[in-house]
N, C-alpha and C positions, 0 to 999 in steps of 0.2 A: 385918807390915810396920809400921814406926814412922811417926808422923805426918809427920816431915820427908821421908821417902822417898815417902810418899803425896802430899805437896804437890808434890814435884819431878815425879813422874809425871803428876799432874794438870796442872801448868804445861806440861810437854812436850806433852801431848795437846792442850791449848788452843792452843799455838803451832803445832803440826802441823796442826790444823784450820784455823787462820788461814792457813797456807801454801796450803791447798787453795782457800780463797776468793781469795787473791791470785793464784794460778795461774789460776783461772777468770776473774778480771778481766783479767789480761794476755792470755790466749787469746781472750777475747771482744773486747777492744779490737783485738788483732792481726787477728782475722777481719773485724771491721767496717772497719778501716782498709784491709785488702786489697781488700775488695769496693768500698770507696769509690774506690780507684785506678781501677777499671774503670767504675763507674757515675758517680761524681762527676767524675773527671778525664778520663774517656774513654780511658784507657790500655789497651793489650792485654797480656795475660799471656803471656810467653814460656814454654816448657816448664818452665824452672827456677822461674820465678815461680809457675806453676800448682802445682808440687809443694809449694812452701813454703806457699801458700794452703791446699792440701789438708791438710797436716800441722797447721797452726794451727787449722783448723776441726775436725779430728779430735780434737785436744787439748781444745778447748772442749766438743765434744759428749761426749767420754768423761768429762770432769769433771762435766758436767751430769747425765749418766746415773748416775754414781757417787753424786752428791749425792741424786738421786731414789731410787735403789735402797737405798743404805746410810745415808742421812741425813747431817747435818752432822758427826756424830761418827765417820764412816768413817775408818779408818786406811789405806785403800788409795788414796785420791784421787790423790795425787801419783805413786804408783807406776804407776797406770793410764795417766796422761798422759805419763810420762817417755819411753817409746819414740818417741812422736810429736814431743816436744820435741827429743830428740836427733837424730832424722832430719831435722827442719826445720833445726836448727842446722848439721848437716853440709852440707846443700844450700845454705844461706845463706852459709856460709863459702866454699864452692866458687864460688858466684855472685859474691861480693864479690872473690874472688881474680881472676876473669876481668876484673872492672872495673878493679882495681888494676894488673893486668898489661897493660892496654890492649887486651885482646881483645874487650871489650864496652863499650858506653856505654849508660847507661839514663837515661830521662827523670826529671826531678825528681818527687818523691813528695809525700806529704801535707805541707802547709804549706811546701813547698819546702825542707824540712830534709834535704838529701841526696837520694839516689835510693832506689828501692825495695829493692835488695839490702842497703844499709847499715841502713835502717830495719828490715828483716826480721831482719837479723843481731842488731841490738840487742834486738828483741822476743824472738827465740828464745834469746838469751843470758840474759835475765832469766827467761824461762819455764823454761828448763833448770835454772838455779840454784835457783829456788824449788821446782821439783819434786824436785830432788836433796835439798834441805834437808828438805822434808816427808817424803820417803821415808826419809831417813837418821834423822830423829827418831823414826820409827815402826818402825825395824828390829827392835825387841824387843817389838812389840805382841802382843796375844793372838791375832792372826790369823797369827802365825808368819811375818811378812814380815821377812826377814833380808837381810844383805849380798849373798848369792848372787842374790836376786831383783832387787836394785837393779842389780847388775852385768849380769845377764841382760837387763834392760830396756834398759840403755845399749847393749849389744851388738846387740840387735834393732834399735834405732834407727840405729846406725851401719851395720848391714847393709842396712837399707832405704834409707838415704841413698846408700850406694854403688850400690845397684841403680838408683835413680832417676838418678844422675849418669851411670852407664854406659849407661842406656837412652835418655837424652836425645838428640835429634837433633844432629848435628854443626853447628857454627856455619857460617853462610853465609860465603862468601869476603869478604875486605876489599874494599870498593868501589874501583873504579879512578878514579871521579870523585865530586865532592861530591854529597850527597843532594839531590834536588829536594824542597823543602819542601812543594810542592803535591801532587806524586804520591807522595811518601814522607814523610809527617809523622812527627815524632819522638814516636811514641806507643807504642813497644815497644823492648825491649833489642835492640841491633844492633851489628855490628862498626863501629868508628869509621872515618871517612875520614881518612887521614893523608897530607898533602901531601908529595910526595917532595921532599927537599932537593936543591938544585942544587950 
């Protein structure tokens, strides 16, 4: 192997390791933010919110365990977290679709920057992109991680996302009258009240 090839391989490995650290940072921030929604803001997680929180925490834990077992030079970091990132992204996309289509309304989230589903969608988009980049950079590593492994990870994530969406309880009916702010505080995703036009 000539020095130029060796330098490129070393740079690729360094960048791939950096993607593992970035993925861990995103997953940790997403997990802390999700817990803060409940503890700090007093919001209740609906089933879709709960699935997204679980996938974000699973990604963070899988990355931490990979760092602990394989060290910072591990070439499997992003591949291990990719199914969780893909599953969370799928559920977040469906959740935001429900909001955009007017089937759900969700309370403001961290810093009031949109609601929980849009913040979750942004976090999972970044996490999935970083994990894909890290896994793709290491597809020819000595551990024989190739494109089939990356595709299989994505398919597992998509399958788990579909299973979560399919098993989520159906939405409650649209309310016939406005919500009572005292008896029904806006602390959880819910069908919006739409005043009938005359």
